[in-house]
N, C-alpha and C positions, 0 to 999 in steps of 0.2 A: 554759601553758594549751593544752589540746588543742582545736582549732577544728573545728566541723562546722556545716553549713548549718541543721540543725534539732536541737533538744534530743534526746538519746537517750531512747527510750521504755522506761521501767523500771516505771511504775506498775502495769501488769498482769503483769509478770514475777514469778517466784518467787525470793525471796532465798535465797542458799545459807548465809547466817549471819545471826543476829540478836543484837545487843547491847542494853545498857540504853538507848542513845541512838541507835544507828545500825543500818542495814541494809547487807548486803553482797550485791552482784549480780555474776554473771559479766558481762564486757563483751560486748555483743551482736555485735560484729564482730571482736574480738581475743581469741583464747582465752588469751593470755598475760597479760591484764589482769583485775583485778577493780575494782569500783567501790563505794566507801562513800558512803552518802548518810544524811542525818539522817532519823530517823523523823518523818513528818509530825506526829504527836501531841506529840512532844517539841518540835518547832520552834514549833508554835502554843501549846502549853500551858505549857512551862517558859520559853520565851523570847518568846512572843506576849502576847496580852491576859491570859492566865491566869497569867503569870509575875510575878515581883517587879519593882518599878520598876527596880532595878539591872540585872537581866538584860534587860529590855525595852529599855534605853537603852544597852546596850553597843554599841560602835562596830561590832564584827564580828557582832553578833546571835548566832544560834545556830551560826554558823560558827566560833565561838571554839574549838571542839574541833579543827577543821581547822588553825586557825592554830597552836595548841599543837603539834600533831603535825608540821606542816611546819617550824616554827621549830626544833624539836628534831632533826628529820631533817637539816636543814641544818647544825646545830651538830655533829652526829655525822659528817657528811661532811667538815666543816671540820677536825676534830680527827683524822680518819683518812686525810685526803688522797684521799678518795673514799668511795663507799658503804660504811658499816660492815657487816661481814658478819652481824652479829647484829640488825640492824634491818630491818624490812620496807621494800623499796625503793618510794619514791613516784615515780610517773611523770609526773603532772600533775593538772590540774583540768579538768572537763568539764561542760557544761550538760546537765541531764536534766529530765524532766518532774516530777521530785521535788526539784528544786532543784540547787544546785551539788554535783558529785560529786568525791570525791578518788579518783584512779586510782592503783592499786597493782599492782605485779608479782605475779603469781600464784605463790606458793610451792608447789612440788610435790615429792612424794616420789620414790623411785627408779623407780616404776612409771609415773610421770606423772600420778598422781592428786593432788588438792589435799592438801597436807601436813596430817597429823593433829596435833591439839593433843597436848600431853603427857598430858592427862586421857584422850583417846581412845586413845592409845598404850598406856597402862596398862590401860585397860578391856579392850582387845582382846589383852592378853597379849604385846605386842610390845616392851615396855620392857625392853631387854636390856642387857648390860654396855656395848655400843657407844653406846647411847642415854645411859646413865648418865654415861659419859665425855664425851659431847657436851655434856650438861647442865652438868657441871663446867667445861668450856671456856667455855660461854656465860655462866655466872655470873661466872667470872674476868674475862671481856672486859668485862662491864657495870661491874664494880667498878673496873677499871683506866681506864675511859672517863669522860669528863665528862657523859655523857648523863643527863638527868633523866627520870624517869618517875613517873607518878601512881599506877600500879598494876601489880602483877606477880603473876600466879597461873598455874595449870596449864592454864587455857583461853585465855590470850592469848600463849602461845608455841607454835610449831609446829615439827615435826621435818621439815626439808626437805633435799632433795639440791641442793647448790650446783652452779654451772657447772664448778667445779673437780672435781666428782665426790665431794666430801666431804659427809657428812650432818651437819647442824648445827641447833641450835635458833635460831629467829628470833622476835623479838618482833613480833607483828602489831597490837597495840593498847596503849593506856596510856601513850604517850610524852608528855612535857611536865609542866609544873607545873599543878596545878589550884587552887592557892591564889591569893588576891588579891595578897599580897606573896610573890613567888617567891624565897624565901630560898635554896632548893635550887639555883637558877640563879646566885645571887650569891655563895654561900659554899660552897666545894667540901667542907668538913668536915661541913656539914649534909647535903649531898646523899649524901656517903659514909655517914654514920650511917643515913640513911633507907634507902638501898639495903641495907645490911647487915641491917637489921631486916626488910625485905620478902623478902630472900633466905632468912633463917632461917625465915620463916613459909612460904615456898614449899617448902622442904626438908621441913618437918613435914607439910604437906598431901600432898606426893608420897609420903612415907613411909607416911602413913595410907592412901592409895589402894593402894599396893603391898601393905600388910598385909591390906587387905580383899580384894584379888584372890587372894592366896595362901590366904586363909581360905575362898575359894569364894563371897564376896560382893562382886563387883566394883561399884564406884561408877560409874554412868554419867556 
């Protein structure tokens, strides 16, 4: 837990990214960190009075998504003897005026900008042979690991420059099992089959984006 006297003020700040359930903000005092928070409308609607009985009475409430991600990140660290290079590094938790925030290390490209997603890389014509090779390494790494993920697509992996100077793809969202009975966590064969299916789907989506770019109709 990262402690501070007052909750960080994010309510009037502009998020740098939006997902279906969460918002991502730059950390107000540390440029090396990002903060994920739950969207207020999701917290109150899906997990509050407007949600189902089951969701309203979950022990972790709307922070169940954080728990899934943290649990899987710890599992990745345990199996790799440290931070797995293909997973977004979690730094801690912090209080904000939008509720609990998950603090992540900011993944950046060679120029120091926030690392682009695979989708953005293709859209901008920057998906070259090196990026393609990096993607293959990333896919091989996640297949060999016991990491469980709920989603994999070209918008939740980014092309980042590591501290070792190597460019690699990193998964920034979608970690953990989203099912009530987490069979993928219990049975490696089920997890492996699921990952292979999602990888094949990702390959097709990337191939479609590359074809659209080459045809002069890039997909944003």
